[in-house]
C-alpha positions in Angstrom: -12.0 28.4 -57.1 -12.1 26.4 -60.3 -15.3 24.8 -61.3 -15.2 21.0 -60.7 -15.1 19.0 -63.9 -18.0 16.7 -64.7 -15.7 13.7 -64.2 -14.9 14.8 -60.7 -18.5 15.4 -59.9 -19.4 11.9 -61.2 -16.6 10.3 -59.2 -18.0 11.9 -56.0 -21.5 11.0 -56.9 -20.8 7.3 -57.6 -18.4 6.7 -54.6 -20.9 4.5 -52.9 -21.2 2.3 -56.0 -24.1 0.4 -57.5 -25.9 -2.8 -56.5 -24.8 -6.0 -58.2 -28.0 -5.9 -60.3 -28.1 -2.2 -61.2 -27.6 -1.3 -64.9 -24.5 0.6 -65.9 -24.9 3.9 -67.7 -21.7 5.3 -69.2 -21.5 8.8 -70.8 -18.6 7.6 -73.0 -20.6 4.6 -74.3 -23.3 4.5 -77.0 -26.8 3.7 -75.8 -27.4 0.0 -75.5 -29.0 -1.4 -78.7 -28.2 -5.1 -79.1 -28.8 -7.8 -76.6 -25.0 -8.0 -76.0 -25.0 -4.3 -75.1 -27.8 -4.8 -72.6 -26.1 -7.8 -71.1 -22.6 -6.3 -70.6 -24.1 -3.2 -69.0 -26.3 -5.2 -66.7 -29.7 -4.5 -68.2 -30.1 -8.2 -68.7 -28.8 -11.0 -66.5 -26.8 -13.9 -67.9 -27.7 -17.5 -67.5 -26.3 -21.0 -67.9 -25.2 -23.2 -70.7 -24.3 -26.8 -70.7 -23.0 -29.3 -73.2 -24.0 -32.9 -73.3 -25.1 -35.8 -75.5 -28.0 -38.1 -76.1 -30.6 -38.9 -73.3 -29.4 -41.7 -71.2 -29.9 -41.4 -67.5 -30.8 -38.8 -64.8 -30.6 -40.5 -61.5 -28.5 -39.8 -58.4 -25.2 -41.1 -59.9 -25.8 -41.2 -63.7 -22.1 -41.7 -64.4 -22.5 -45.2 -63.1 -25.7 -45.9 -65.0 -26.3 -48.3 -68.0 -29.1 -48.2 -70.5 -32.0 -50.4 -69.7 -34.3 -50.3 -72.7 -35.4 -53.6 -74.1 -32.8 -55.2 -76.3 -34.6 -54.8 -79.6 -35.0 -51.0 -79.0 -31.4 -50.6 -77.8 -30.3 -52.3 -81.1 -32.5 -50.0 -83.1 -31.2 -46.9 -81.3 -27.6 -47.9 -81.9 -28.4 -48.3 -85.6 -29.5 -44.7 -85.9 -26.9 -42.0 -86.5 -26.4 -39.9 -83.4 -29.1 -41.8 -81.5 -27.1 -44.2 -79.4 -28.4 -44.5 -75.8 -25.0 -45.9 -74.6 -23.0 -44.8 -71.5 -21.6 -41.3 -71.4 -17.9 -40.5 -71.8 -15.2 -40.2 -69.1 -14.0 -36.6 -69.7 -13.5 -34.2 -66.9 -16.6 -32.0 -66.5 -16.0 -28.4 -67.8 -17.7 -25.2 -66.8 -16.8 -21.7 -67.9 -17.8 -18.3 -66.8 -18.4 -15.7 -69.5 -18.3 -12.3 -67.6 -19.9 -9.9 -70.1 -18.6 -6.4 -70.4 -14.8 -6.5 -69.6 -14.2 -7.7 -66.0 -10.9 -7.1 -64.3 -9.3 -10.5 -63.9 -5.5 -9.9 -63.6 -3.9 -8.0 -60.8 -6.8 -7.2 -58.5 -8.0 -10.8 -58.7 -5.5 -13.4 -60.1 -1.8 -12.5 -59.9 0.6 -12.6 -62.8 4.0 -11.1 -63.5 6.8 -10.9 -66.0 8.5 -13.9 -67.6 9.9 -15.0 -64.3 6.5 -15.0 -62.6 4.6 -12.7 -60.1 7.2 -13.2 -57.3 10.6 -13.2 -59.2 9.6 -10.8 -61.9 6.9 -8.6 -60.5 4.8 -5.9 -62.2 5.8 -2.4 -61.1 3.9 -0.3 -58.6 2.7 1.9 -61.5 1.5 -1.2 -63.4 -0.4 -2.4 -60.3 -1.9 1.0 -60.0 -3.3 0.7 -63.5 -4.7 -2.7 -62.4 -6.5 -1.1 -59.5 -4.0 -1.9 -56.7 -2.6 1.1 -54.7 1.0 1.1 -53.5 0.3 -0.2 -50.0 -1.6 -3.2 -51.3 0.9 -4.4 -54.0 1.6 -8.2 -53.7 4.8 -8.8 -51.8 4.5 -5.6 -49.7 4.2 -6.4 -46.0 1.1 -5.1 -44.4 2.4 -3.6 -41.1 -1.1 -3.4 -39.7 -1.6 -7.2 -40.4 -5.2 -6.7 -41.5 -7.5 -9.5 -42.5 -7.5 -8.1 -46.0 -3.8 -8.7 -46.5 -4.1 -12.5 -46.4 -2.6 -15.4 -44.4 1.0 -14.0 -44.6 0.1 -10.3 -44.5 1.7 -9.8 -48.0 -1.4 -9.5 -50.1 -0.8 -12.9 -51.7 -3.1 -15.9 -51.2 -2.2 -19.3 -52.6 -4.8 -21.5 -50.9 -6.2 -22.4 -54.3 -2.8 -23.2 -55.8 -3.1 -20.4 -58.3 -2.0 -17.1 -56.6 -4.7 -14.5 -56.0 -4.5 -11.0 -54.5 -5.6 -11.7 -51.0 -8.4 -9.1 -51.2 -9.6 -10.4 -54.6 -13.4 -10.2 -54.9 -13.3 -13.5 -56.8 -11.2 -15.2 -54.1 -13.4 -13.9 -51.2 -16.5 -15.2 -53.0 -14.9 -18.6 -53.7 -13.7 -19.1 -50.2 -17.2 -18.3 -48.8 -18.6 -21.3 -50.7 -15.9 -24.0 -50.4 -14.6 -26.1 -47.6 -11.2 -24.7 -46.7 -10.0 -28.2 -45.6 -12.0 -30.5 -47.8 -12.0 -28.7 -51.2 -9.4 -25.9 -51.3 -6.3 -28.2 -50.9 -7.4 -30.1 -54.0 -7.7 -27.1 -56.3 -4.9 -25.7 -58.5 -5.0 -23.2 -61.5 -3.2 -21.3 -64.2 -3.5 -17.8 -65.7 -3.3 -16.8 -69.3 -2.4 -13.1 -70.0 -4.4 -12.4 -73.2 -5.8 -9.2 -74.8 -9.3 -9.2 -76.3 -11.5 -6.4 -77.6 -13.5 -4.3 -75.1 -17.3 -4.5 -74.7 -18.1 -6.7 -77.7 -19.6 -10.1 -78.2 -17.5 -10.4 -81.4 -14.5 -11.9 -79.5 -14.6 -15.7 -80.3 -14.0 -16.6 -76.6 -16.5 -19.4 -76.1 -14.8 -22.9 -76.2 -17.9 -25.0 -75.9 -18.0 -26.6 -79.4 -14.3 -27.4 -79.2 -14.7 -29.0 -75.7 -17.6 -31.1 -77.2 -15.3 -32.2 -80.1 -12.8 -33.7 -77.6 -15.5 -36.1 -76.4 -17.0 -34.2 -73.4 -20.4 -35.8 -73.2 -23.5 -36.0 -71.1 -26.8 -37.8 -71.1 -29.6 -35.2 -71.7 -28.9 -32.6 -74.4 -25.9 -31.6 -76.5 -25.8 -27.8 -75.8 -27.9 -25.5 -73.6 -27.3 -21.8 -73.0 -28.4 -18.6 -71.3 -28.8 -16.7 -74.5 -30.4 -17.5 -77.8 -27.1 -17.2 -79.7 -24.9 -19.4 -81.7 -22.6 -20.0 -78.7 -25.3 -19.8 -76.0 -23.4 -17.0 -74.3 -22.3 -13.4 -74.7 -19.0 -14.1 -76.6 -19.0 -15.9 -79.9 -17.5 -19.3 -80.5 -14.7 -19.6 -83.1 -16.6 -19.8 -86.4 -14.8 -22.9 -87.6 -15.8 -24.7 -84.4 -19.5 -24.3 -84.7 -21.6 -27.5 -85.2 -25.2 -26.5 -86.0 -26.5 -29.9 -84.8 -25.7 -29.0 -81.2 -26.8 -25.4 -81.2 -27.6 -24.4 -77.6 -31.1 -24.7 -76.0 -31.8 -21.9 -73.6 -31.5 -22.7 -69.9 -31.4 -20.2 -67.1 -33.2 -21.7 -64.1 -33.9 -25.0 -62.3 -37.3 -25.4 -64.0 -35.5 -25.6 -67.3 -33.5 -28.6 -66.0 -36.6 -30.4 -64.8 -38.5 -29.6 -67.9 -35.9 -31.5 -70.0 -37.0 -34.8 -68.4 -40.7 -34.2 -68.1 -42.7 -37.4 -68.7 -45.9 -35.5 -68.9 -49.3 -36.9 -67.7 -48.4 -40.5 -68.8 -47.0 -41.4 -65.3 -49.9 -39.8 -63.5 -52.1 -42.8 -64.5 -49.5 -45.5 -65.0 -46.8 -47.1 -62.9 -43.2 -46.5 -64.0 -43.0 -50.0 -65.4 -46.3 -49.6 -67.4 -45.2 -46.2 -68.6 -42.0 -47.6 -70.0 -43.9 -50.5 -71.6 -46.3 -48.0 -73.3 -43.5 -45.9 -74.7 -41.6 -48.9 -75.9 -44.7 -50.2 -77.7 -45.1 -46.8 -79.4 -41.5 -46.9 -80.5 -41.9 -50.3 -82.0 -45.1 -49.4 -83.8 -43.7 -46.2 -85.0 -40.6 -48.0 -86.4 -42.9 -50.3 -88.5 -45.0 -47.4 -89.7 -42.1 -45.1 -90.5 -40.6 -47.9 -92.6 -43.5 -47.6 -95.0 -43.3 -43.8 -95.4 -41.8 -42.5 -98.6 -39.5 -40.0 -96.9 -35.8 -39.4 -96.7 -33.8 -41.7 -94.5 -32.7 -38.9 -92.2 -36.4 -38.0 -91.5 -37.2 -41.6 -90.6 -34.2 -41.7 -88.3 -35.2 -38.5 -86.6 -38.8 -39.8 -86.0 -37.6 -43.1 -84.7 -35.0 -41.5 -82.5 -37.6 -39.1 -81.0 -39.8 -42.0 -79.9 -36.8 -44.0 -78.5 -35.7 -41.0 -76.5 -39.3 -40.7 -75.1 -39.2 -44.3 -74.1 -35.8 -43.8 -72.5 -37.1 -40.9 -70.5 -40.0 -42.9 -69.2 -37.6 -45.7 -68.3 -35.0 -43.5 -66.6 -36.6 -40.5 -65.1 -40.0 -41.4 -63.6 -39.9 -40.6 -59.9 -36.3 -39.2 -60.1 -35.8 -35.7 -58.7 -33.3 -33.8 -60.8 -34.3 -30.4 -59.5 -31.3 -28.3 -58.2 -33.8 -26.5 -55.9 -34.4 -29.7 -53.9 -30.9 -31.0 -53.8 -29.8 -30.9 -50.2 -26.2 -30.4 -51.2 -27.1 -27.2 -53.1 -30.0 -25.7 -51.1 -30.6 -25.8 -47.4 -34.3 -24.9 -46.5 -33.4 -24.8 -42.8 -30.5 -22.3 -43.3 -28.3 -24.4 -41.1 -25.2 -24.0 -43.3 -25.1 -27.6 -44.5 -25.7 -26.7 -48.2 -23.9 -24.5 -50.6 -26.7 -21.9 -50.6 -29.2 -21.2 -47.9 -32.8 -20.9 -48.9 -32.8 -17.1 -48.7 -29.8 -16.8 -51.0 -31.3 -19.2 -53.5 -34.8 -17.6 -53.5 -33.5 -14.0 -53.8 -30.5 -14.4 -56.2 -31.1 -15.4 -59.8 -27.4 -15.8 -60.5 -27.2 -18.5 -57.8 -30.2 -20.4 -59.3 -28.6 -20.2 -62.7 -25.3 -21.5 -61.4 -27.0 -24.3 -59.5 -28.8 -25.5 -62.7 -25.6 -25.5 -64.8 -23.3 -27.1 -62.2 -25.8 -29.9 -61.3 -26.3 -30.7 -65.0 -22.5 -30.8 -65.8 -21.1 -32.4 -62.6 -23.9 -35.0 -62.3 -23.1 -36.1 -65.8 -26.2 -34.9 -67.5 -24.0 -32.6 -69.6 -20.4 -32.7 -70.6 -19.6 -29.0 -70.3 -21.3 -25.7 -69.7 -21.0 -21.9 -69.6 -22.5 -19.6 -67.0 -22.9 -16.1 -68.5 -23.1 -13.2 -66.1 -23.8 -9.6 -67.2 -22.9 -6.2 -65.9 -19.1 -6.4 -65.8 -18.5 -3.2 -67.8 -18.1 -1.6 -64.3 -15.8 1.4 -64.9 -18.4 3.6 -63.1 -16.0 6.0 -61.3 -15.9 4.0 -58.1 -14.5 0.6 -57.0 -17.4 -0.7 -55.0 -19.6 -1.6 -58.0 -17.0 -3.9 -59.4 -16.1 -5.4 -56.1 -19.7 -6.4 -55.4 -20.0 -8.0 -58.8 -16.7 -9.8 -58.5 -17.7 -11.1 -55.1 -21.0 -12.5 -56.4 -19.2 -14.1 -59.4 -16.7 -15.6 -57.0 -19.5 -17.1 -54.9 -20.9 -18.8 -58.1 -17.4 -20.1 -59.0 -17.0 -21.4 -55.5 -20.4 -23.1 -55.6 -19.3 -25.1 -58.7 -16.0 -26.2 -57.0 -17.8 -27.2 -53.8 -20.5 -29.1 -55.6 -17.8 -31.0 -57.5 -16.1 -31.8 -54.2 -19.3 -33.1 -52.7 -20.0 -35.3 -55.8 -16.3 -36.5 -55.7 -16.0 -35.4 -59.4 -13.1 -33.6 -61.0 -13.8 -30.2 -62.6 -12.1 -27.7 -64.9 -13.5 -24.2 -64.3 -12.5 -21.5 -66.9 -13.1 -17.7 -66.5 -12.9 -15.1 -69.3 -14.3 -11.7 -70.2 -14.4 -9.4 -73.3 -11.6 -6.9 -72.6 -10.8 -5.4 -69.2 -10.8 -2.2 -67.2 -8.1 0.1 -65.8 -7.7 2.7 -63.0 -6.3 6.2 -63.0 -4.9 5.7 -59.5 -7.5 7.4 -57.4 -9.0 5.3 -54.7 -12.4 4.4 -53.2 -12.3 4.5 -49.4 -15.9 3.3 -49.0 -16.6 0.0 -47.2 -17.1 -1.9 -50.5 -14.4 0.1 -52.3 -11.9 -1.3 -49.8 -9.4 1.5 -50.4 -8.6 0.2 -53.9 -8.3 2.0 -57.3 -11.5 3.1 -58.9 -12.2 1.8 -62.4 -12.2 4.7 -64.8 -12.2 3.2 -68.3 -11.9 0.2 -70.6 -8.4 -1.1 -71.2 -7.8 -4.4 -73.0 -4.0 -4.3 -72.3 -4.7 -5.5 -68.7 -6.8 -8.5 -69.8 -6.4 -12.2 -69.3 -8.2 -15.4 -68.4 -7.7 -18.2 -65.9 -8.8 -21.7 -65.0 -9.0 -23.8 -61.9 -8.9 -27.6 -61.7 -10.5 -29.5 -58.8 -9.4 -33.1 -58.5 -10.7 -35.3 -55.6 -8.4 -37.3 -53.4 -9.5 -40.7 -54.8 -8.6 -39.4 -58.3 -5.1 -38.4 -57.3 -5.7 -35.1 -55.5 -4.4 -31.6 -56.5 -3.3 -31.4 -60.1 0.5 -30.9 -60.4 2.1 -28.4 -62.6 3.4 -29.8 -65.9 6.7 -31.7 -65.5 7.3 -32.7 -69.1 9.8 -30.0 -70.0 12.6 -28.0 -68.5 10.7 -24.8 -67.9 10.2 -23.8 -64.3 6.8 -24.2 -62.5 6.1 -20.5 -62.8 6.1 -20.8 -66.6 3.3 -23.4 -66.4 1.2 -21.6 -63.8 1.4 -18.5 -65.9 1.1 -19.2 -69.7 2.6 -15.9 -71.0 3.5 -12.8 -69.1 3.0 -9.1 -68.5 5.3 -6.1 -69.0 6.3 -4.1 -66.0 3.7 -1.4 -66.8 0.9 -3.9 -66.3 0.2 -4.5 -70.0 0.1 -7.9 -71.7 3.3 -8.8 -73.5 1.7 -9.7 -76.8 4.8 -11.7 -77.9 4.7 -13.9 -74.8 2.4 -16.6 -76.2 0.3 -17.3 -79.2 -2.8 -16.6 -77.0 -1.7 -13.2 -75.9 -3.1 -11.3 -78.8 -5.3 -13.8 -80.6 -8.6 -14.9 -79.0 -9.0 -17.9 -81.3 -5.6 -19.2 -80.1 -6.6 -18.4 -76.5 -9.5 -20.8 -77.0 -7.2 -23.4 -78.6 -4.8 -23.0 -75.6 -7.7 -23.7 -73.2 -8.8 -26.8 -75.2 -5.2 -28.0 -75.3 -5.0 -27.8 -71.5 -8.4 -29.6 -71.2 -7.0 -32.5 -73.3 -3.7 -32.5 -71.3 -5.7 -33.4 -68.2 -6.6 -36.7 -69.9 -3.3 -38.2 -70.9 0.3 -37.8 -72.0 -0.5 -38.1 -75.7 -2.7 -35.0 -75.6 -0.6 -33.1 -78.3 -1.2 -35.7 -80.9 -4.8 -36.0 -79.9 -5.2 -32.2 -80.3 -3.6 -32.4 -83.8 -5.9 -35.2 -84.9 -9.0 -33.4 -83.7 -8.1 -29.9 -84.9 -5.6 -30.3 -87.8 -6.2 -26.7 -89.0 -5.5 -25.1 -85.6 -1.7 -24.9 -85.3 -0.3 -24.4 -81.9 3.2 -25.2 -83.1 5.8 -27.8 -82.2 5.6 -30.3 -79.3 8.0 -28.0 -77.3 5.7 -25.0 -77.9 2.6 -27.0 -77.0 4.3 -28.1 -73.8 5.1 -24.5 -72.9 1.4 -23.8 -73.1 0.5 -26.7 -70.8 -0.4 -26.1 -67.1 -0.8 -29.5 -65.6 0.1 -33.2 -65.8 -2.8 -35.6 -66.5 -5.3 -36.3 -63.8 -7.1 -39.0 -65.8 
């Protein structure tokens, strides 16, 4: 009998998979050296990032708030560059998930197909096998056993979120665990973007945060916060020409980081809220007079004055206000009665849930304009399927938490998911409980990569976003921005985003702008004159939805 190969032995050994927090060790990968290496292989957990603007308000419904500093200080604040304490903008809140390491996104999670769409122009059975889907689970194939895994119509397709998912998608199962199937799901829609990117590297300029900020997405606490001490705040880079050093991310990865941003210190322990505000305003006035006599650059004087004004604003706005995600009854239920998004046990024992809660509360409550949640350990080609399924399921729960919190707050939300590269299967299957009979992930493969976004729009804001109606292309061409070859590989000529990560970011930003008005193409050109997405017709072909604002 021939000696088993080391690969075969490894496949057998790993059949039960790894826990969602276990580090990934690959014989065909170099030892982790950089922080990005440790993150993608799961030695470090990710965290959250948000984008926002100047300090303005942090109470229950800050988007309805107005500044309340004394008039002389409000005038002073408005005279200082970048120090206005005025109301925040009206852009749709934006959250993106940066899945470090090369997650599977297309095929086993979100469905896509050829130029005619996943139904009319499907990927071949061999292509789906490469994407981890065996022949008896290919979308459109009727499941004779009518198992729960095969979805509402027993055809392995689930469109309850508008965007079609494989019915046994780990992302989908996680999302559906956390959202209301009647109150939230009917108001969600989405689009997929087939797009290659390099495997296992932070050098992909995937992160759209600076560009989203440039469109006017704004909040009322900080400009940028992030899970990593990097230029983008996440695993992947931001496009170099988008970076604004003045809004470099501040690290945030837990609820205490949120509450720490509005800490009024010991001042309010001995003074009432009114007295605390009066003290801080007096300090601001005295400081303005004193700074005026200092022989220093104007920018230094402005920074000093703005710092004192922000302190006065914090004392005015945040004393006695609870901004802690851990005590928000919509987010955490200490009685475990099922009324909140997370029960207390989940929240206490899962750092990814605490991170997600911190980011989603900041963004959706209006304290930040946009944010990224970085999750590590998605380089999961470990010779089994169960490891990846567990991690996809947890990521889906975090995505669902964001959608459900937006629904509870009656706020729209654009949720964007991307990863650096992707994985592929050799066709062998994992029959374990968590492997679910699907193809094992055996290696990196950027040809199967892509990204997707979901849009939640509450009833009072018009309800579910409708696919773009401004051109003659069919709806399948707007739900799927580009396409795949029959063999399960991205057709690199199908869109400008298909083989250029910078243009993938631009396509996402274009779609963000499109949610806000019909003149979005000219707005895009005026904001980003050096980023050419082509003619009006070409921009429309890259647009998923009609405006919701």
